[in-house]
C-alpha positions as CSV (number, residue, x, y, z in Angstrom):
1,M,3.1,155.8,172.4
2,I,5.6,156.8,175.0
3,S,9.1,157.4,173.7
4,K,12.2,155.8,175.2
5,V,14.0,158.2,177.5
6,I,17.8,158.1,177.9
7,A,19.5,160.3,180.5
8,V,23.2,160.7,179.9
9,D,25.8,161.9,182.4
10,L,28.5,164.3,181.1
11,D,31.8,164.1,183.0
12,D,33.9,161.1,182.1
13,T,30.9,159.7,180.3
14,L,29.8,161.7,177.2
15,V,33.2,163.4,177.3
16,K,36.5,162.0,178.5
17,T,37.1,164.8,180.9
18,D,35.7,166.6,183.9
19,M,34.2,170.0,183.2
20,L,34.7,171.2,186.8
21,Y,38.5,170.8,186.3
22,E,38.3,172.2,182.8
23,S,36.5,175.3,184.1
24,F,39.0,175.6,187.0
25,L,42.0,175.6,184.6
26,H,40.4,178.1,182.3
27,A,39.6,180.4,185.3
28,V,43.2,180.2,186.6
29,K,44.5,181.0,183.1
30,R,42.3,184.1,182.9
31,N,42.9,185.2,186.5
32,P,45.6,183.4,188.6
33,L,44.0,184.9,191.8
34,V,41.3,182.2,191.3
35,L,43.8,179.8,192.9
36,F,43.1,181.5,196.2
37,L,39.4,182.3,195.7
38,V,38.3,178.7,195.0
39,I,38.6,177.8,198.7
40,A,36.3,180.6,199.8
41,W,33.8,179.7,197.0
42,L,33.9,176.0,198.0
43,F,32.9,177.0,201.6
44,R,29.7,178.3,200.1
45,G,29.0,174.9,198.5
46,K,29.9,173.0,195.3
47,A,27.0,174.6,193.4
48,Y,28.4,178.1,194.1
49,L,31.9,177.0,193.2
50,K,30.8,175.7,189.8
51,Y,28.7,178.8,189.2
52,R,31.7,181.1,189.8
53,L,34.1,179.1,187.8
54,S,31.6,178.9,184.9
55,S,31.6,182.7,184.7
56,Y,35.2,182.5,183.5
57,F,34.6,179.6,181.2
58,N,34.4,180.5,177.5
59,F,35.0,177.3,175.6
60,D,34.3,175.5,172.3
61,P,32.3,172.4,173.0
62,S,33.0,170.9,169.6
63,I,36.7,170.2,170.4
64,L,36.1,168.4,173.7
65,P,37.3,164.7,173.8
66,Y,34.0,163.0,173.2
67,N,33.3,159.3,173.9
68,T,32.8,158.5,170.2
69,E,31.4,155.0,170.7
70,L,28.8,156.2,173.2
71,L,28.0,159.1,171.0
72,S,27.4,156.8,168.0
73,W,25.1,154.6,170.1
74,L,23.1,157.6,171.3
75,K,22.7,158.9,167.7
76,A,21.4,155.4,166.6
77,E,18.9,155.5,169.6
78,K,17.9,159.0,168.6
79,Q,17.1,157.8,165.1
80,G,15.1,155.0,166.6
81,G,12.8,157.6,168.3
82,A,14.4,157.9,171.8
83,K,14.3,161.1,173.7
84,I,17.8,161.9,175.0
85,Y,18.7,164.3,177.9
86,L,22.0,165.5,179.2
87,V,22.0,165.4,183.0
88,S,25.1,166.4,184.8
89,A,26.5,167.8,188.1
90,S,28.4,170.4,186.0
91,D,27.1,173.9,185.9
92,E,24.0,174.2,183.8
93,K,25.5,176.9,181.6
94,I,28.3,174.4,180.6
95,V,25.8,171.5,180.2
96,G,23.6,173.6,178.0
97,A,26.5,174.6,175.7
98,I,27.6,171.0,175.2
99,A,24.0,169.8,174.7
100,Q,23.4,172.4,172.0
101,S,26.7,171.7,170.3
102,A,26.2,167.9,170.2
103,G,22.8,168.3,168.5
104,I,21.2,165.1,169.7
105,F,19.7,166.2,173.0
106,D,16.1,167.0,173.6
107,G,16.9,168.8,176.9
108,F,19.5,169.2,179.6
109,Y,19.7,169.6,183.3
110,G,22.7,170.8,185.3
111,T,23.8,172.3,188.7
112,T,22.3,175.7,189.5
113,L,22.3,177.8,192.7
114,E,18.6,177.0,193.1
115,R,18.8,173.3,192.4
116,G,22.1,172.6,194.1
117,N,24.8,170.2,193.1
118,L,23.0,167.8,190.7
119,S,24.7,164.5,191.7
120,G,23.8,161.1,193.2
121,A,20.5,161.0,195.1
122,R,19.6,164.6,194.1
123,K,20.0,163.7,190.4
124,A,17.9,160.5,190.9
125,E,15.2,162.6,192.5
126,L,15.1,165.0,189.6
127,L,15.0,162.2,187.0
128,N,12.2,160.4,188.8
129,K,10.2,163.7,189.0
130,E,10.7,164.5,185.3
131,F,10.3,161.1,183.8
132,G,9.1,158.7,186.5
133,E,10.8,156.0,188.4
134,K,11.9,153.0,186.2
135,K,10.9,155.0,183.1
136,Y,14.3,156.1,181.8
137,V,17.6,154.6,180.9
138,Y,20.6,156.1,182.7
139,V,24.1,156.3,181.3
140,G,26.8,156.9,184.0
141,N,30.3,156.1,185.0
142,D,30.9,156.2,188.7
143,T,29.8,154.7,192.1
144,V,28.0,158.1,192.8
145,D,25.6,156.9,190.1
146,I,24.6,153.7,192.0
147,P,21.4,155.3,193.5
148,I,20.4,156.4,190.0
149,F,21.1,153.0,188.4
150,G,18.8,151.4,191.0
151,Q,15.9,153.6,190.2
152,A,16.3,153.6,186.4
153,E,14.6,151.2,184.0
154,S,18.0,150.0,182.9
155,A,21.6,151.1,183.5
156,V,24.4,151.7,181.0
157,A,28.0,152.1,182.3
158,V,31.0,153.8,180.8
159,G,34.5,153.3,182.0
160,T,37.6,151.2,182.2
161,E,37.3,147.4,182.6
162,K,38.3,147.8,186.3
163,S,35.7,150.6,187.0
164,I,32.9,148.7,185.2
165,A,33.7,145.5,187.1
166,R,33.4,147.5,190.3
167,L,30.0,148.9,189.2
168,K,28.7,145.4,188.3
169,K,29.1,144.3,191.9
170,Q,26.6,147.0,193.0
171,A,24.2,147.4,190.0
172,D,22.7,145.4,187.1
173,L,24.1,146.8,183.9
174,A,22.2,146.4,180.6
175,K,25.1,147.7,178.5
176,T,28.7,148.8,178.9
177,F,31.1,151.0,177.0
178,V,34.7,150.1,177.9
179,I,37.3,152.8,177.5
180,E,40.7,151.3,176.9
181,K,43.4,153.0,179.1
182,N,47.0,152.1,179.7
183,R,47.4,154.5,182.7
184,F,51.1,153.9,183.3
185,K,52.0,154.4,179.6
186,S,49.8,157.5,179.4
187,I,51.4,159.0,182.5
188,L,54.9,158.5,181.0
189,K,53.6,160.1,177.8
190,M,52.1,163.0,179.7
191,A,55.5,163.5,181.5
192,R,57.2,163.4,178.0
193,I,59.8,160.9,179.2
194,H,61.0,160.8,175.6
195,Q,61.9,164.5,175.8
196,W,64.3,163.8,178.6
197,V,66.8,163.0,175.9
198,K,67.3,166.7,175.4
199,N,68.7,166.9,179.0
200,L,71.6,164.8,177.9
201,L,73.1,168.1,176.9
202,I,73.9,168.5,180.6
203,F,76.7,165.9,180.1
204,V,78.3,167.8,177.1
205,P,80.6,170.0,179.3
206,I,82.5,166.9,180.6
207,I,84.1,166.5,177.1
208,P,85.8,170.0,176.8
209,A,86.5,169.9,180.5
210,R,88.4,166.6,180.0
211,H,86.9,165.1,183.2
212,F,86.2,161.7,181.5
213,F,87.3,159.7,184.6
214,N,86.1,162.0,187.4
215,I,83.5,159.8,189.2
216,G,82.4,162.8,191.3
217,D,81.6,164.9,188.3
218,W,79.7,162.0,186.6
219,G,77.6,161.6,189.8
220,S,76.8,165.3,189.9
221,L,75.8,165.3,186.2
222,V,73.5,162.2,186.7
223,L,71.7,164.0,189.5
224,A,71.6,167.2,187.5
225,F,70.1,165.2,184.5
226,F,67.3,163.8,186.6
227,S,66.7,167.0,188.4
228,F,66.3,168.9,185.1
229,S,64.2,166.1,183.6
230,F,61.7,166.0,186.5
231,T,61.4,169.8,186.4
232,A,61.0,169.7,182.6
233,S,58.2,167.2,183.0
234,F,56.5,169.6,185.5
235,V,56.6,172.3,182.9
236,Y,55.4,170.0,180.1
237,I,52.4,169.0,182.2
238,L,51.7,172.6,183.3
239,N,51.9,173.7,179.7
240,D,49.5,171.0,178.6
241,L,47.0,171.8,181.3
242,M,47.0,175.5,180.4
243,D,46.9,174.9,176.7
244,L,44.1,172.2,176.4
245,G,42.0,174.2,174.0
246,N,44.8,175.0,171.5
247,D,46.1,171.4,171.7
248,R,42.7,170.0,170.9
249,R,42.6,172.2,167.7
250,N,46.0,170.8,166.6
251,E,45.9,167.6,164.6
252,T,48.9,166.2,166.3
253,K,48.7,167.6,169.8
254,K,45.0,166.6,170.3
255,H,46.3,163.1,170.9
256,R,48.3,164.1,174.0
257,P,47.1,162.4,177.1
258,L,45.6,165.4,178.8
259,A,44.0,166.8,175.7
260,S,42.6,163.5,174.6
261,G,41.3,162.5,178.1
262,S,43.5,159.4,178.4
263,V,44.9,161.0,181.6
264,S,42.5,163.0,183.7
265,I,43.1,166.6,184.6
266,K,42.9,165.6,188.3
267,L,45.8,163.2,187.8
268,G,47.7,165.8,185.9
269,L,47.3,168.3,188.8
270,F,48.4,165.6,191.2
271,F,51.7,165.0,189.4
272,L,52.5,168.7,189.1
273,P,53.9,169.1,192.6
274,V,55.3,165.5,192.6
275,F,57.6,166.2,189.6
276,L,58.5,169.7,190.8
277,L,59.5,168.5,194.3
278,A,61.5,165.6,192.8
279,G,63.5,168.1,190.7
280,I,64.2,170.4,193.6
281,V,65.3,167.6,195.9
282,L,67.7,166.1,193.4
283,G,69.0,169.5,192.4
284,S,69.8,170.3,196.1
285,F,72.2,167.4,196.1
286,V,74.3,168.8,193.3
287,S,75.1,172.4,194.4
288,A,73.6,175.7,195.3
289,G,74.8,177.1,192.0
290,F,73.0,174.3,190.1
291,L,69.8,174.9,192.1
292,A,69.9,178.5,191.1
293,C,70.2,177.3,187.4
294,L,67.2,175.1,188.0
295,A,65.2,178.1,189.4
296,I,66.1,180.2,186.3
297,Y,65.1,177.3,184.0
298,F,61.8,177.0,185.9
299,V,61.0,180.7,185.7
300,V,61.9,181.0,182.0
301,T,60.1,177.9,180.9
302,T,57.0,178.9,182.9
303,L,57.0,182.4,181.3
304,Y,57.5,180.7,178.0
305,S,54.5,178.4,178.5
306,F,52.1,181.1,179.7
307,R,53.0,184.0,177.4
308,L,56.3,184.2,175.6
309,K,55.7,181.3,173.2
310,K,53.0,183.4,171.6
311,I,55.5,186.0,170.5
312,A,57.1,185.4,167.1
313,V,60.9,185.0,167.0
314,I,61.1,185.5,170.8
315,D,59.8,181.9,171.1
316,C,62.6,180.6,169.0
317,M,65.2,182.6,170.8
318,L,64.0,181.3,174.1
319,L,64.1,177.7,172.9
320,G,67.7,178.3,171.8
321,F,68.5,179.8,175.2
322,L,66.9,176.9,177.1
323,Y,68.8,174.3,175.1
324,T,72.0,176.2,175.7
325,F,71.2,176.7,179.3
326,R,71.1,172.9,179.8
327,M,74.8,172.8,178.9
328,V,75.5,175.9,181.1
329,S,73.8,174.1,184.0
330,G,76.1,171.1,183.4
331,I,79.1,173.5,183.5
332,V,77.9,174.8,186.8
333,A,77.2,171.3,188.2
334,I,80.9,170.3,187.7
335,S,82.3,173.8,188.5
336,V,84.4,174.4,185.3
337,P,84.9,177.8,183.6
338,I,82.2,178.9,181.2
339,S,83.4,179.6,177.6
340,L,81.5,182.5,175.9
341,W,82.6,180.9,172.5
342,F,80.9,177.7,173.6
343,V,77.8,179.4,174.8
344,S,77.5,181.6,171.6
345,F,78.0,178.6,169.3
346,S,75.4,176.6,171.2
347,F,72.8,179.4,171.1
348,L,73.1,179.8,167.4
349,I,72.8,176.2,166.5
350,F,69.9,175.6,168.9
351,F,68.1,178.8,167.6
352,S,68.4,177.2,164.2
353,L,66.9,174.0,165.5
354,A,64.0,175.9,167.1
355,G,63.3,177.4,163.7
356,V,63.3,174.0,162.2
357,K,60.7,172.9,164.7
358,R,58.5,175.9,163.7
359,L,59.1,175.2,160.1
360,S,57.9,171.6,160.4
361,E,54.8,172.8,162.3
362,L,53.9,175.3,159.6
363,H,54.3,172.7,156.8
364,N,52.0,170.3,158.7
365,L,49.6,173.2,159.0
366,K,49.8,174.0,155.3
367,A,49.2,170.3,154.5
368,A,46.1,170.4,156.6
369,G,44.7,173.3,154.6
370,K,45.1,175.8,157.5
371,V,46.9,179.2,157.6
372,K,47.5,180.2,161.2
373,T,48.9,178.2,164.1
374,S,46.7,178.0,167.2
375,G,48.3,179.7,170.2
376,R,51.3,180.8,168.1
377,A,52.2,184.0,166.2
378,Y,53.0,182.4,162.8
379,T,51.2,181.8,159.6
380,T,52.1,179.7,156.6
381,E,53.2,182.9,154.9
382,D,56.2,182.9,157.3
383,I,57.7,179.6,155.9
384,D,60.2,181.4,153.7
385,F,61.3,183.8,156.5
386,I,61.8,181.0,159.0
387,S,63.6,178.9,156.5
388,E,66.0,181.7,155.8
389,S,66.5,182.3,159.5
390,V,67.3,178.6,160.1
391,M,69.9,178.6,157.4
392,A,71.5,181.9,158.5
393,S,71.7,180.8,162.1
394,G,73.1,177.4,161.2
395,F,75.8,178.8,158.9
396,A,76.7,181.4,161.6
397,S,77.2,178.6,164.2
398,V,79.6,176.8,161.8
399,V,81.5,180.0,161.1
400,L,81.7,180.8,164.9
401,F,83.1,177.3,165.5
402,I,85.8,177.7,162.9
403,L,86.7,181.1,164.4
404,Y,86.9,179.6,167.8
405,V,89.3,176.9,166.7
406,N,91.5,179.6,165.1
407,A,91.3,181.9,168.1
408,E,93.8,182.0,171.0
409,A,91.1,180.6,173.3
410,G,90.6,177.6,170.9
411,A,94.4,177.0,170.6
412,N,94.6,176.7,174.4
413,H,91.6,174.5,174.5
414,F,92.1,172.0,171.6
415,E,95.0,169.6,171.7
416,N,94.5,168.5,168.1
417,T,93.0,171.2,165.9
418,S,92.9,169.0,162.9
419,F,90.2,166.9,164.5
420,A,88.4,170.1,165.5
421,Y,88.4,171.4,161.9
422,S,87.1,168.0,160.8
423,C,84.0,168.6,162.9
424,T,82.9,171.5,160.7
425,P,81.9,169.6,157.5
426,V,80.0,167.1,159.7
427,L,78.2,169.9,161.5
428,L,77.5,171.8,158.2
429,Y,76.1,168.7,156.5
430,W,73.8,167.8,159.4
431,I,72.4,171.4,159.5
432,L,71.7,171.3,155.8
433,H,70.2,167.8,156.0
434,V,67.8,168.8,158.8
435,S,66.9,172.1,157.2
436,L,66.2,170.4,153.9
437,K,63.9,167.9,155.5
438,A,62.0,170.6,157.3
439,R,61.7,172.8,154.2
440,R,60.3,169.9,152.2
441,G,57.8,169.2,155.0
442,E,59.3,165.8,155.7
443,M,59.9,166.3,159.4
444,N,56.7,165.8,161.4
445,E,58.2,166.1,164.9
446,D,60.7,167.9,167.2
447,P,64.1,168.1,165.4
448,V,65.9,166.6,168.4
449,L,63.6,163.6,168.6
450,Y,63.9,163.3,164.8
451,A,67.6,163.3,165.1
452,I,67.7,160.4,167.5
453,R,65.6,158.3,165.1
454,D,67.1,159.4,161.9
455,P,70.1,157.2,160.8
456,I,71.9,160.0,159.1
457,S,71.5,162.3,162.1
458,L,72.7,159.6,164.5
459,T,75.7,158.9,162.3
460,A,76.6,162.6,162.1
461,G,76.1,163.0,165.8
462,I,78.3,160.1,166.8
463,L,81.0,161.2,164.3
464,F,81.0,164.8,165.5
465,T,81.2,163.6,169.2
466,V,84.2,161.3,168.4
467,L,86.0,164.0,166.4
468,F,85.4,166.6,169.1
469,A,86.6,164.3,171.9
470,C,89.7,163.5,169.9
471,S,90.4,167.2,169.5
472,V,90.5,167.8,173.2
473,V,92.4,164.7,174.2
474,S,96.2,164.6,174.2
475,F,97.6,161.6,172.3
């Protein structure tokens, strides 16, 4: 009795990603010079390009974003006696590693220097040679698979409703696996639009500067806000592209668009220059000084994403700096004097919040039964140390604020010191509230995002802003 043969494509079929782009990112991360070498490799053919990239690619196949519905169907077919083969245009070294990890494949075929790029008609020729024309079921996802669909016994398509509808016009499909995708929503999530709320800090300097009714300053700050936001989205996407492996090992981060495959790496790479260019163009309309601030922010965040976030304590210090630098950039945008008191206070409180973020991550890690963070330099044993650092920095920021109000600089700045003093208990309560939530493991997200959703934090924030505004306004 001849067993049923199923040949399964890999990229965007068995896994919701493209292994060529995965290997490219991994190679660039290991050796940035690959960015320039790929062009020369491509001139020698796709097979050679894939071969060279695969030499850099050391990955864990088990954490890839698999198409679970398709995988379940294949397992059921396997139990029914089918012979299943993984056949892909990806380099055979990569295909073999995934086939072995999945544990359901009877064999695999991939691109090699001798065989060439195993795609389209070349793949159909190999399948016909190995199994015979019309004697295998082929599972694919793209129009490049049309020649194979026509020569297979039956065709199974994987993709979005739109892509499957396109395939149905050119091939008879025996079965389909629809992948639900809301591309627009996923792109917004990839760009971390919700994180743009952090850039509202750019508007803070307009309060102590008392430029409430200066339309020109408001216009500059609006441009500065969007410039920073687009640049920040560039950095978020870059960070996610470079950190796919670590994100997929994290119970929360594995659902991010690029890590989960809901947005393709190709699309992520497309949006990188788009967001960066948008940020630079908008920043150029503010001032040369602000553009310099944007350049500093870009360099520091890029260094943070590639290396510095892996160094304990330094990562929290840099996050505190980046939050503070948003306000400094707002100061530069409207050309008002920079107060060292203001900068120091901001750094301390934001360092405290950065610690809260790490604390919440470690509690989530502990709840999951793990000890060490992936891609970070912390373990669950550091919870007490970070908690103490959070409290110390938070208290220091409150003390510094009180000293500023009492100092000569504060006396010249505040019109009504009684309102300024009234800010301190509000600030102290909020720091203790957030720290307590994080220490209990009740904060499962970024503290800034938590604050805008938490009624107590929102109330404290509004009250602090009103009191601070009243302290600098003459009645």
